[in-house]
C-alpha positions as CSV (number, residue, x, y, z in Angstrom):
1,M,4.4,-12.1,34.8
2,N,7.4,-9.9,34.0
3,V,8.5,-12.0,31.1
4,F,5.1,-11.4,29.4
5,W,5.5,-7.7,29.7
6,E,9.1,-7.9,28.4
7,E,7.9,-9.9,25.4
8,F,5.0,-7.4,24.8
9,T,7.3,-4.4,24.8
10,L,10.2,-5.9,23.0
11,G,11.5,-3.2,20.6
12,L,9.4,-0.6,22.3
13,P,11.7,0.8,25.0
14,D,9.5,3.7,26.1
15,L,6.1,5.3,25.6
16,R,7.5,7.7,23.0
17,E,8.6,4.9,20.8
18,T,5.4,3.0,21.3
19,A,3.5,6.1,20.2
20,R,5.8,6.5,17.1
21,V,5.0,2.9,16.1
22,A,1.3,3.3,16.6
23,I,1.2,6.5,14.6
24,R,3.1,4.8,11.7
25,L,0.8,1.8,11.7
26,V,-2.4,3.9,11.9
27,A,-1.1,6.3,9.3
28,A,-0.3,3.4,6.9
29,S,-3.9,2.1,7.4
30,V,-5.4,5.5,6.8
31,L,-3.4,6.2,3.7
32,G,-4.2,2.7,2.3
33,A,-7.9,3.5,3.1
34,I,-7.7,6.6,0.9
35,I,-6.6,4.6,-2.1
36,G,-9.0,1.8,-1.2
37,I,-12.0,4.2,-1.0
38,Q,-11.3,5.4,-4.5
39,R,-11.1,1.9,-5.8
40,E,-14.2,0.9,-3.9
41,H,-16.0,3.8,-5.4
42,A,-14.9,2.8,-8.8
43,G,-16.4,-0.7,-8.2
44,K,-13.1,-2.6,-8.3
45,P,-12.7,-5.9,-6.4
46,A,-9.6,-4.7,-4.5
47,G,-11.2,-2.0,-2.4
48,L,-11.0,-0.4,1.0
49,R,-10.1,-3.3,3.2
50,T,-7.6,-4.8,0.7
51,H,-5.7,-1.6,0.4
52,M,-5.7,-0.9,4.1
53,L,-4.3,-4.4,4.8
54,V,-1.6,-4.1,2.1
55,S,-0.4,-0.8,3.4
56,L,-0.6,-1.8,7.1
57,G,1.2,-5.1,6.3
58,A,4.0,-3.4,4.4
59,A,4.5,-0.9,7.2
60,L,4.6,-3.7,9.7
61,F,7.3,-5.5,7.6
62,V,9.6,-2.5,8.0
63,V,8.6,-1.2,11.5
64,V,9.3,-4.4,13.3
65,P,12.9,-4.9,11.9
66,L,13.6,-1.3,12.7
67,Q,12.4,-1.7,16.2
68,V,14.5,-4.8,16.9
69,G,17.6,-3.1,15.5
70,M,18.0,-4.8,12.1
71,E,20.6,-3.3,9.8
72,F,19.5,-1.3,6.8
73,D,21.1,-3.8,4.3
74,E,19.0,-6.6,5.9
75,L,15.9,-4.3,5.8
76,S,16.5,-3.7,2.1
77,R,16.2,-7.4,1.4
78,I,12.9,-7.4,3.3
79,I,11.6,-4.6,1.1
80,Q,12.8,-6.3,-2.0
81,G,10.9,-9.5,-1.0
82,L,7.9,-7.4,-0.2
83,A,7.9,-5.7,-3.6
84,T,8.2,-9.1,-5.3
85,G,5.4,-10.7,-3.2
86,I,3.0,-7.8,-3.7
87,G,3.8,-8.2,-7.4
88,F,2.4,-11.7,-7.3
89,I,-0.7,-10.5,-5.5
90,G,-1.2,-7.9,-8.1
91,G,-0.6,-10.5,-10.8
92,G,-3.6,-12.3,-9.4
93,A,-5.7,-9.2,-10.0
94,I,-4.9,-9.2,-13.8
95,L,-7.3,-11.0,-16.1
96,K,-7.2,-11.6,-19.8
97,M,-10.7,-11.8,-21.2
98,S,-10.5,-14.6,-23.8
99,Q,-13.4,-13.5,-25.9
100,T,-12.6,-9.8,-26.1
101,K,-8.8,-10.3,-25.9
102,E,-8.7,-7.4,-23.4
103,I,-6.5,-7.3,-20.3
104,Q,-8.2,-6.0,-17.2
105,G,-6.9,-5.4,-13.7
106,L,-3.6,-3.7,-14.5
107,T,-4.6,-0.5,-12.7
108,T,-5.8,-2.6,-9.7
109,A,-2.4,-4.4,-9.6
110,A,-0.5,-1.2,-9.9
111,G,-2.7,0.3,-7.1
112,I,-1.9,-2.6,-4.8
113,W,1.8,-2.3,-5.6
114,L,1.7,1.5,-4.9
115,T,-0.2,0.9,-1.7
116,S,2.5,-1.4,-0.4
117,A,5.1,1.2,-1.3
118,V,3.1,3.8,0.7
119,G,3.1,1.4,3.7
120,V,6.9,0.9,3.4
121,A,7.4,4.7,3.3
122,V,5.3,5.3,6.4
123,G,7.0,2.4,8.2
124,L,10.4,3.9,7.5
125,G,9.2,7.3,8.8
126,G,8.5,9.0,5.5
127,L,4.9,10.0,6.2
128,G,5.2,13.2,4.2
129,V,6.4,11.4,1.1
130,A,3.7,8.8,1.5
131,L,1.0,11.5,1.9
132,I,2.2,13.2,-1.4
133,S,2.2,9.8,-3.1
134,V,-1.4,9.1,-2.0
135,L,-2.5,12.5,-3.2
136,L,-0.9,11.8,-6.6
137,A,-2.4,8.3,-6.7
138,W,-5.9,9.8,-6.0
139,I,-5.4,12.3,-8.8
140,I,-4.2,9.6,-11.2
141,L,-7.1,7.2,-10.3
142,S,-9.9,9.8,-10.1
143,V,-9.1,12.9,-12.1
144,L,-7.3,11.2,-15.0
145,L,-10.0,8.6,-15.2
146,R,-12.4,11.4,-16.1
147,L,-9.9,12.9,-18.6
148,E,-9.5,9.5,-20.2
149,A,-13.3,9.1,-20.5
150,H,-13.5,12.6,-22.1
151,I,-10.7,11.7,-24.6
152,D,-12.3,8.3,-25.4
153,K,-15.6,10.1,-26.4
154,G,-13.8,11.9,-29.2
155,Q,-12.1,8.7,-30.5
156,P,-13.8,6.7,-33.3
157,Q,-15.1,3.3,-32.2
158,K,-13.2,0.2,-33.4
């Protein structure tokens, strides 16, 4: 039975470290949720759950290597792979409408990419930076959307 407990607590030497990991993973989920709620409210296909999972997954990709003592140069390769992989997921959100020749989904793709960066920041212990980033993202996605709509009203139609 002891081997099971050792496997369960691998990389978590004490209660303090376990709490630190739990805080980071929950914080990544919550910050992803903030972006996801905005996207859900805007009626976008990648909403609450998607953004929460992206942020949580990104945090997990960096928390675990830190917990098992991986060197930072190795961790940087994980982050590079994560950024690339999330780029492919975001690429799947981009559509080109053949009839109108418009591209849609760029903001969704960028939001997914940003959400993964937030997860990485939280996973590395940068909760403050991640929080500021989410605040800026919310302003960009909500406030600037209204400003764009106001500007577009004054533009002549094509």
